[in-house]
N, C-alpha and C positions, 0 to 999 in steps of 0.2 A: 124184235129190237121197239117197232113204233107200234104197235100194239100186245095187248094180251094173248088173242087167242099164237101170236107166234113165239112168244118169250116164255116159257112153261121151263125151265130151268130151273131147280130150287130155287128160293129166297131166301135168306136168312142177314144176321148180322154177322154173319161166320163167313159167310159165302161174300160178302160186298168184301169184309173189315176183318182177313184172318190174321191169326197169330197173335201175342204181344207184345209184338212195337211193332213199326210204319220207318223204314231206312227211303230216307230222298238225297239222294248224293252224298254229300255226308253228315247230314242230318238225319238223327236217330229217335224218334218221337215213341213216345212209353203208352198204350195200347191201357183206356180206364172201362167208365162203366158202360155199357155197350143196350140198349134197349127197341123195342119195336110192339109199333099198337096198330092196330087197325081204326081205331079214332085219333085221327090225325088233328083234329084241331088240335087234342091235347099238348103235340109235340111244336106248335108254331106260339106267336102270340100277334097281337095288335094284325095288321092287314092281312098277312100272310096264310093265318087260320083261317079268315074269310076266305081267302083264294086259294088255300087246300078245300074248302068244304063246300064251294060254289065249283069247282073243275072235275070235283068228283074223283078224288084220291083213296084208295085202297089200303094203306097203309104207309107209316112213316118208320123206317131202320136208320137208328144215332148210332154214333160212336165217339168219344172223347181221347182224346191224344191231347198231351201237356211233354214239353220240353221246356228246361231255362224259367221257371213260372210262368207259362205261355198256356195256355188251355185250346183247345180248337175243337169243340162238338161240332160233327157235318149230320148232318139230315139229306136221307133220301127218300123223296116221295113219290112211289109207285103209284100211277096211273092208267085207267084204258087203253088210251092212246095217246100221241104224241104231242097233238096238238093240244089239248088237256093239262098237259106236265109245260107245254111250252106254256100258255097265260096264263098258267100260274104263276110262273117263273117269271114272266114279263109284268105283272101286279106286281111282284114283292119279291124284293130277293131278303128279303130283313123279317127277324124274328122266328126262325130256329130256336127252341126254346133250349139254354145249355144244359148239359149234362151232366152232375157232379155226381158223387159217391165213392166207391173201391177203392179213398186214397185222395181223389182232384177234391179239390176244394172248391163249393158255390162260385163261381165268375159269372161278371157279364150281369149282377144283380143289387140289386138298390142306389143305384147311378154312376157308375164306372159307362165312362164309352168304350163301348164295345165296337169292334167291327166286323159288317155282316153280309156277304156277298152269295149269290145266288144264280145258277143256268139251268140250263135243260138237255138234252139229249134221252136223242129215241123217248119214251115213254117216262123217263126218270125226272124228275127240279132236285137240283139238290141245294143245298143251302147249309152256310158258314158260319157261327158265331166264334168272333177272333176275341181274346181277354187273360189276362191278365189275374192269377188267381191270389196274388197283394190286394186287388181292389182299382189299381195305380189304371187310369183311363189312356186306350192306345189314341195318337196324338197321330196326323196326318205326316205324313213320312215312316213310321213308324217299324222300320224293315224288322227292329228284333221281333215286334205281333206280324207284321202283314206276312214275310217271308212264312210262317207256320200254319196259316190262313191258306198261302196260299199253296203250298204245297200240298195240304188236305184236299183241296178244290180240285190239284192235277191228281192227286193218287185215283179219285172219288169218279173222276170222268175216264181214266183210264180201266176203272172195274169196271166200271158199266159197257165201254166199248170193248174189255177184252169178253164180257158177258156173251154182248150180243155176236160174237167174231166166234164161241165157240158153238153156239148154240146155229149158228149160218156153217162150219162147218159139221155138228155133227146130221143136219138137214140133208146136205151135198151129201152125205159116205152113207146114208140110211137108203135101203136099195128100194127100188118105186114100188108102189102097191097097187 
């Protein structure tokens, strides 16, 4: 998980964001469009695009989920090392480009205030953009918008941890060569 040499399991939108929906507690989110690009800066805006570029991002995988008029795009940026992922996340938690299409209206474009958060774990940095598909702005303490963003960030963190645990298990079970 901390370096590309040890993190060799297949990686795609399907492995990070499986299925057509996500359930967190009693909340169910519909999965919308997904995208994967090696042009990391194209999946980001502002200072995040520069941070991804300067710290050697290999690819960004994004997925959008919706529930009750709120959309969340989560983007996972993959780096060669843990230090590079941490540096990119520390430089900018803002700016993953919201992903619309496949029945999800454009959101966080043209003026409304949206909520952006970011963090890193291992060689992965992950970012969320949360907004209303109606164009309404997200306000401080707006639990209707904060909850989906928090749920998607937590789910993504768990997926990254699970990925590392599965690879560690496989390595431990492999015969010594």
